[in-house]
C-alpha positions in Angstrom: 25.1 142.3 -101.8 23.5 144.9 -104.0 19.7 144.6 -104.7 16.8 146.7 -106.0 14.4 147.1 -103.1 10.8 148.4 -103.4 9.8 150.5 -100.4 6.6 152.2 -101.8 5.1 153.8 -104.8 7.9 155.0 -107.1 10.3 154.3 -104.2 12.8 151.7 -105.5 16.2 151.9 -103.9 19.5 150.3 -104.9 20.8 149.1 -101.6 23.4 147.0 -99.9 21.5 144.2 -98.2 22.4 141.0 -96.4 23.1 137.9 -98.6 20.2 135.5 -98.8 20.2 132.5 -96.4 22.2 129.5 -97.3 20.2 126.9 -99.2 18.4 124.0 -97.4 19.1 120.5 -98.8 16.4 121.0 -101.5 17.4 124.6 -102.4 20.0 126.5 -104.4 21.6 129.9 -104.1 21.8 131.5 -107.6 24.4 134.1 -108.5 22.1 136.1 -110.7 23.2 137.1 -114.3 20.1 138.6 -115.7 16.7 139.6 -114.4 13.8 140.7 -116.6 11.1 143.3 -116.0 7.5 143.0 -117.0 4.2 144.9 -116.8 3.5 143.5 -113.3 6.8 144.9 -112.0 5.9 148.3 -113.4 2.5 148.2 -111.9 3.8 147.2 -108.5 6.5 149.9 -108.7 3.9 152.6 -109.6 1.4 151.6 -106.9 3.5 150.1 -104.2 1.5 146.9 -104.4 -0.9 145.2 -104.0 1.0 142.0 -104.7 4.1 143.2 -102.8 3.5 142.8 -99.1 5.0 146.1 -98.0 2.7 146.6 -95.0 1.0 143.3 -94.1 2.6 139.9 -94.0 2.0 137.7 -97.0 0.0 134.7 -95.8 2.3 132.0 -97.3 5.7 133.6 -97.7 5.5 135.4 -94.3 7.4 138.3 -95.8 6.5 141.9 -95.0 8.2 145.2 -95.6 10.7 146.4 -98.3 11.0 143.8 -101.0 13.7 142.9 -103.5 11.8 142.9 -106.8 12.4 140.5 -109.8 10.6 137.3 -110.7 12.3 136.6 -114.1 15.8 135.6 -113.3 18.6 133.3 -114.3 22.2 132.7 -113.4 24.7 130.2 -112.0 24.4 128.0 -108.9 26.7 129.5 -106.3 25.8 126.9 -103.6 23.6 123.8 -103.8 21.9 121.8 -101.1 22.7 118.1 -100.8 19.4 117.0 -102.4 19.1 119.8 -104.9 20.2 117.9 -108.0 22.4 120.8 -109.1 26.1 121.5 -108.7 28.0 124.8 -108.2 28.5 126.5 -111.5 25.4 125.0 -113.2 23.7 127.7 -115.3 19.9 127.7 -114.5 16.7 129.6 -114.9 14.1 129.8 -112.2 10.3 129.7 -112.6 9.6 132.2 -109.8 6.6 130.6 -108.1 6.9 128.3 -105.1 4.3 125.6 -104.4 3.7 123.4 -101.4 3.4 120.0 -103.0 0.8 118.8 -100.5 -2.5 120.6 -101.3 -5.2 119.2 -103.6 -4.1 121.4 -106.5 -0.5 120.2 -106.2 -1.6 116.6 -106.0 -3.4 117.0 -109.4 -0.3 118.6 -111.0 -1.8 122.1 -111.0 1.0 123.6 -108.9 0.3 127.1 -110.3 -3.0 126.9 -108.3 -1.3 125.7 -105.1 -3.2 126.9 -102.0 0.1 128.2 -100.5 1.6 129.5 -103.8 3.8 132.6 -103.6 6.1 134.3 -106.1 9.7 135.4 -105.6 10.1 139.1 -106.4 6.4 139.8 -105.7 5.4 138.1 -102.5 8.9 137.8 -101.1 12.5 138.8 -102.0 13.3 138.1 -105.6 16.1 138.0 -108.1 16.9 141.7 -108.8 20.0 141.2 -106.7 23.4 139.6 -106.9 22.1 136.4 -105.2 18.8 134.7 -104.4 18.0 131.4 -102.7 15.1 129.4 -104.2 13.8 125.8 -104.3 15.7 123.6 -106.7 12.4 122.2 -108.0 11.6 125.5 -109.7 14.9 125.6 -111.6 15.9 124.2 -115.0 19.4 123.7 -116.2 20.3 125.7 -119.3 22.1 124.4 -122.3 25.1 126.3 -123.7 23.1 127.0 -126.9 20.9 129.4 -124.9 22.8 132.6 -124.0 21.9 134.6 -120.9 19.9 137.4 -122.7 17.7 134.8 -124.3 17.5 132.4 -121.3 16.1 135.2 -119.1 12.9 135.0 -121.2 12.2 131.5 -120.1 9.8 132.4 -117.3 7.4 134.5 -119.5 7.8 132.0 -122.3 6.6 129.3 -119.9 3.4 131.4 -119.3 2.8 131.2 -123.1 3.4 127.5 -123.1 0.9 127.0 -120.3 -1.7 129.0 -122.2 -1.2 126.8 -125.3 -1.6 123.7 -123.2 -4.8 125.1 -121.7 -6.2 125.7 -125.2 -5.6 122.2 -126.5 -5.2 123.4 -130.0 -5.2 120.5 -132.5 -2.2 119.9 -134.7 -1.9 122.3 -137.6 -4.7 124.3 -136.0 -5.3 128.0 -136.4 -5.2 130.6 -133.6 -5.5 134.4 -133.1 -3.5 136.3 -130.5 -5.1 139.6 -129.4 -2.3 141.7 -128.0 1.2 141.2 -129.5 3.3 142.7 -126.8 4.9 140.9 -123.8 3.4 137.4 -123.3 1.4 137.9 -126.5 4.5 138.1 -128.6 6.0 135.1 -126.9 2.7 133.2 -127.5 3.0 134.0 -131.2 6.5 132.5 -131.3 5.5 129.4 -129.2 2.4 128.7 -131.3 4.3 129.1 -134.6 7.0 126.8 -133.3 4.3 124.1 -132.8 3.3 124.4 -136.4 0.1 126.3 -135.8 -1.2 129.0 -138.2 -1.0 132.2 -136.1 -2.8 135.5 -136.6 -2.1 138.5 -134.4 -4.0 141.7 -133.7 -2.8 144.8 -131.9 -3.1 148.6 -131.8 0.7 149.0 -132.5 2.0 148.5 -136.1 5.5 147.9 -134.7 4.3 145.1 -132.5 2.6 143.5 -135.5 5.7 143.7 -137.6 7.6 141.9 -134.8 4.8 139.3 -134.6 5.3 138.6 -138.3 9.0 138.1 -137.7 8.1 135.7 -134.8 6.0 133.6 -137.1 2.5 135.2 -137.4 1.0 134.3 -140.8 -1.2 137.4 -140.9 -1.6 140.5 -138.7 -4.5 142.9 -138.1 -4.3 146.5 -136.9 -7.1 147.0 -134.4 -9.1 150.2 -134.9 -8.5 152.1 -131.7 -11.7 154.2 -132.1 -14.1 151.5 -133.1 -12.3 148.7 -131.2 -12.9 146.2 -133.9 -10.9 143.7 -136.0 -11.7 142.2 -139.3 -10.6 138.7 -138.2 -13.4 136.2 -137.4 -14.2 132.5 -137.6 -11.2 131.4 -135.5 -11.4 128.2 -133.5 -9.1 129.5 -130.8 -8.5 133.0 -129.7 -6.1 134.1 -127.0 -6.7 137.4 -125.3 -3.4 138.6 -123.9 -3.8 142.4 -123.9 -5.7 142.8 -120.7 -7.6 145.7 -122.3 -11.2 146.2 -121.4 -12.2 145.6 -125.0 -10.1 142.5 -125.4 -12.7 139.9 -124.5 -15.3 141.6 -126.7 -12.9 141.4 -129.6 -12.2 137.7 -128.8 -15.9 136.9 -128.7 -16.3 138.6 -132.1 -13.4 136.7 -133.7 -14.2 133.2 -132.4 -16.3 130.8 -134.5 -19.4 129.2 -132.9 -18.2 126.2 -130.9 -14.7 127.7 -130.6 -12.8 128.7 -127.5 -11.5 131.9 -125.9 -8.5 131.7 -123.6 -8.1 134.7 -121.3 -4.5 135.4 -120.4 -4.3 139.2 -119.9 -5.2 140.7 -116.6 -7.6 143.7 -117.0 -7.1 146.5 -114.5 -10.8 146.9 -114.1 -13.9 144.7 -114.6 -14.5 144.1 -118.3 -17.9 143.9 -120.0 -18.6 140.6 -121.8 -21.7 139.5 -123.7 -22.4 136.2 -121.9 -25.6 135.7 -123.9 -23.7 135.8 -127.2 -21.2 133.3 -125.9 -23.9 131.0 -124.6 -26.1 130.9 -127.7 -23.0 130.2 -129.9 -21.6 127.7 -127.4 -18.2 129.3 -127.1 -15.9 128.0 -124.4 -14.3 130.5 -122.1 -11.1 129.4 -120.5 -8.4 131.2 -118.5 -4.7 130.6 -118.0 -2.7 131.8 -115.1 1.1 131.6 -114.7 2.6 128.2 -115.5 3.2 124.7 -114.2 6.9 125.0 -113.6 8.0 121.3 -114.0 6.0 121.0 -117.2 6.1 124.4 -118.9 9.6 125.7 -117.9 11.5 122.9 -119.6 9.4 123.5 -122.8 10.3 127.2 -122.6 14.0 126.4 -122.3 13.8 124.0 -125.3 12.2 126.7 -127.4 14.8 129.3 -126.4 17.7 126.8 -127.1 16.4 126.6 -130.7 15.2 130.1 -131.3 16.9 133.4 -130.4 13.9 135.6 -129.5 15.8 138.4 -127.7 16.2 140.6 -130.8 12.4 140.8 -131.2 11.4 140.7 -127.5 14.1 142.7 -125.5 14.0 146.4 -126.1 17.0 147.2 -123.9 19.6 145.6 -121.5 20.5 147.9 -118.6 22.9 147.6 -115.6 21.4 147.2 -112.1 21.9 150.9 -111.3 19.5 151.9 -114.1 16.6 149.6 -113.1 14.4 152.7 -112.7 14.7 153.4 -116.4 13.5 150.0 -117.2 10.4 150.3 -114.9 9.5 153.7 -116.3 10.2 153.0 -120.0 8.4 151.1 -122.6 9.2 147.7 -124.1 10.8 144.7 -122.5 13.8 145.5 -120.3 16.4 143.0 -119.0 18.8 144.0 -116.2 22.4 142.8 -116.4 23.3 142.1 -112.8 26.8 141.3 -113.7 27.6 144.6 -115.4 29.8 146.6 -113.1 29.8 143.9 -110.5 33.0 143.8 -108.4 34.9 140.5 -108.8 36.0 140.9 -105.2 32.3 140.7 -104.1 31.9 137.4 -105.9 35.1 136.0 -104.3 34.0 137.2 -100.9 30.6 135.5 -101.2 32.1 132.2 -102.3 34.6 132.3 -99.5 31.9 132.9 -96.9 29.8 130.1 -98.2 32.5 127.5 -99.1 31.6 124.0 -98.2 32.9 122.8 -94.9 32.0 119.1 -94.9 31.6 118.6 -98.7 27.9 117.7 -98.3 26.5 120.8 -99.9 24.3 121.8 -96.9 24.9 123.3 -93.5 
């Protein structure tokens, strides 16, 4: 099969690689239709890690060496294990992260904090390929009302859903999202869909215009020189930009007794006035990834009702142009099916046709 394989910094190769292993009873092999790219993919591509285990084995996936990228993928089930709960031809989206189910974090339902957690496309081979085999537990069936180019957003939307749940915003509450690109834009859409009054702040006027179309009631252009915003007195502020000044802006904008939810990942340590937070009793929370079984179905439900792709997806490219997506700006989705040889699909299905009708080997 064809796949985009990361070998090192700025060394991504479109290669013919072996098909993924057949699914175990609780896994599925997905024929990938679409795979999204995000800032993490661009960072790993530029630096050749550190999340991608190119040189040292990942402690939980065991993978080491050149790695198929892609952790935002959807497609149809090409082969299903006997206990997977899916059938061949089911259209599904995957949540990307694998959890063990046995550690203390998993037992409390916080599978995103699993002690043995690893992510497909970052810590082991992912979905920027014609096929990928993953646990059925991290997949959700897609309704017909959710087209491929919209459905591929489900994994990042689930990150926004998780952040909203972490914040515990009351009904008809008011929130500020600092950083209206990527997950921030999806957070605006998800919060507005819940009936919250949403404000957005960003350095980019175009992002703020998109935020308004996604449901933001007001927007604020951040002064790039002073690093300030006029917004203040908010009960809940989400920091999604990852910029060094983001938490400082969040602290400024939050009312005493309010809460700050850190979602963005700064590239370097960020200064934060702890004294100001303490004396005004502001809660500092964080949100990482998503709880697949809870957040991914919510994401699919949102995407089945709202077509977000026009505001979120900047371009859809074929697999042989994946480099352009990693080196460009804006959200890129890779169409794995474009230019795919039908004979390749038929050959794969013939090699993996059921022998005993049980769905597993």
